[in-house]
C-alpha positions as CSV (number, residue, x, y, z in Angstrom):
1,G,58.3,102.5,132.9
2,E,56.8,99.5,131.3
3,L,58.9,99.9,128.1
4,V,62.3,100.0,129.7
5,G,64.4,97.1,128.4
6,K,61.8,95.8,125.9
7,R,63.2,94.7,122.5
8,I,61.2,96.3,119.7
9,L,61.4,95.5,116.0
10,V,60.6,98.5,113.8
11,V,59.8,97.7,110.2
12,D,59.3,100.5,107.6
13,D,60.6,101.1,104.1
14,Y,61.1,104.8,104.9
15,A,64.3,105.5,106.9
16,A,62.9,108.7,108.3
17,N,60.0,106.9,109.9
18,R,62.3,104.3,111.4
19,L,64.5,107.0,112.8
20,L,61.5,108.8,114.3
21,L,60.2,105.6,115.9
22,R,63.7,104.6,117.1
23,T,64.3,108.0,118.7
24,W,60.9,107.9,120.5
25,L,61.3,104.2,121.7
26,E,64.9,104.7,122.8
27,H,63.7,107.7,124.8
28,W,61.4,105.4,126.7
29,G,64.2,102.8,127.3
30,C,63.6,100.3,124.6
31,A,66.2,98.4,122.6
32,V,65.3,99.0,119.0
33,V,66.2,96.9,115.9
34,E,65.2,98.2,112.5
35,A,64.3,96.5,109.2
36,A,63.5,98.2,105.9
37,D,61.3,95.4,104.5
38,G,59.5,92.2,105.3
39,P,62.4,89.8,104.4
40,E,64.9,91.8,106.5
41,A,62.4,91.8,109.4
42,L,62.1,88.0,109.3
43,R,65.9,87.7,109.4
44,R,66.1,90.1,112.3
45,Y,63.4,88.1,114.1
46,E,65.3,84.9,113.7
47,D,68.4,86.5,115.3
48,A,66.6,87.1,118.6
49,P,63.0,87.3,119.8
50,F,61.3,90.7,120.3
51,D,58.8,91.8,122.8
52,A,56.9,93.7,120.1
53,A,57.0,94.7,116.5
54,L,55.8,97.9,114.8
55,L,55.0,97.2,111.2
56,D,54.4,99.5,108.2
57,F,51.4,98.0,106.4
58,Q,52.2,99.8,103.1
59,M,55.5,98.4,102.0
60,P,56.5,97.2,98.5
61,G,56.8,93.4,98.2
62,M,55.8,91.9,101.5
63,D,53.4,94.3,103.1
64,G,52.9,94.5,106.8
65,D,49.8,92.3,106.8
66,A,51.8,89.5,105.0
67,L,54.7,90.0,107.4
68,A,52.5,89.7,110.4
69,G,50.9,86.6,109.0
70,N,54.4,85.1,108.3
71,L,55.6,85.9,111.8
72,R,52.4,84.3,113.3
73,A,52.9,81.2,111.2
74,R,56.6,80.9,112.2
75,H,56.3,81.8,115.8
76,G,52.8,81.1,116.9
77,D,52.0,82.5,120.4
78,R,55.4,84.2,120.7
79,C,54.4,86.7,118.1
80,C,51.8,89.1,117.0
81,P,48.8,88.6,119.3
């Protein structure tokens, strides 16, 4: 399918939500990298680019909206259309 081999960044402060998304995405052939918050997600994104990111928009500290804006500012067209 279209998801096979895609690198997906999953960002959520709840481990159970990350596990659920990881399980589903890996079932569809994705390579999943997890982050528990915005700063960790930014570090993970710097390690290697992703094809897509799934962001929790209600996280303490840097919420998903701020994270998406930060990724757009750092990576322009490579991120977050």
